[in-house]
Steps between C-alpha positions, in 0.01 A plus 500: 500500500692809608813565294792623714704800397825411320814476710814689409685173564487299175522147653224590747282640222548183292426277797185700579376455143582130514284469812211675325539266203482195727187634669330575167588158354336337800186706438454442126445124517243315714590356838581132549161452665308621194345223289656332309756512779762278334511721192543817703760336721698412186471858368629642826776238516638627169422870531603562860816289504806707596630704208681825428188653339724649232225572246260680737789700648601611151143600420456698821833681497487584130153643554631696798794625295264600222308731729196328653373767731315353798419189702202416278724475195762306698229256606418438132868440425520244782200311361640514147835369620319217675331413171845443351589278796176300459576434134860415588384250762259342252776469240729330753230247590467407133873511431565250781248240379623154393405580140716814511820514714392229746631685806431408860637805684410867464596774746631231734163327530332221303362611165123527484442173314717319757335662803153436356459324163527583131131572447484738796820669386364566151170629634669722758720656229194563284317656793794730578516618139128573492509678834785721379277648230228551760731699725592732212138549401411614854761776530229761547755769586641468146319638197312252283726588205816414691348183645409378152852577379653295784257211452586490130870517588466205739306291250782548250774434755360161601350404165600310190742776397649541848569274796312199360680529167828505689407188693407320179833598346685390812342154488632460145837652582735207434674609179872541568526708184283771651659846492532737793262741322235226483548419868465869586169507313379201703614660826331827410170315468529256789646735759495851360127520427401519866771758569351700213164495677647592839694794359255627238203486736697716746556750219127495422403552864730800539418655162855507367586674177587306184879541533495354851288207391737429212798497738317272741412262219872473421569449872243221523639328190855480630385419853304200370804373313717546808253329730466189283875468446551543875248222557686276253829564681343416837366177351857385441709644785260483797353220706123462540518671840709792375278555196185433707369279221577181309814556292653324199170526314663656192720201414468438127350840427660761277582783740751783479689327780515173304617676183739763638623348825502633855753784473353646180148464637586700812652771279183505289289515816692807616455655154123447523493661844712794383258556211202474736656751741579744218140481377370552853710816529350630174153462649582789735320361803525677834608195701782341301689410819207294630462313172875437486483351850219266390704386199815456709313280746354284224837442331715487815638161393715675238707657779604160638 
């Protein structure tokens, strides 16, 4: 696939990258006519459903800001960003299951277990996770050393000390005596781990120096906290259609919103975003305006 030259217009550049992400996502999983067709149809149902593609956009634009030099390196960043989206889609399939959050709407369409069935949903999530590692392993334009580093990073992000640990903690999250610090730890695992992969893999691809990677790690940490708190707020104040998913799934859970209330939670959300923005500035990337535009679009609800 030919990679177009970047536009000087930031919204156009972001939209161009989003189009390349959509095309790559469609390529990395089998077609609906490939046997077993129902499994692949379910994968594509979850993966290609309309979304903002926040994680792949972060990966691509951070890699660009870190100095990737040509279309070959940009192509690797697109594939790596799509890996994050594949894992994200798999996690949403599992999160929506009756044994988890029991949701029936995701991105304004039926969740995978509703559109198909629970067994197909579980298998499609497993297949997406496995395929994600395969995509990383085949980045031939990236050195073997860097590929291994990213594969190890992904295994940690989705493993028993990352996303899966966060999901386990979330299922047990009913103690009203839970502190905000404990909730932040849960959110760092459940939501932040995949942001860590998206951001750190971009730093690996572009060969950033240690000080930049440290700043980006701080950025990813606060971004994960902001994203999960934002999701909790949407769960309470939005309808299913506005949130593009089933809401009111956190009733009875110990969340920052439940402990601190709406006004204090919005203040904390802005604090998280301020800390994330400050860390991003310390990373000294060449395209801070583009990354700021991506963040502003993701958190546009705060302006309403």
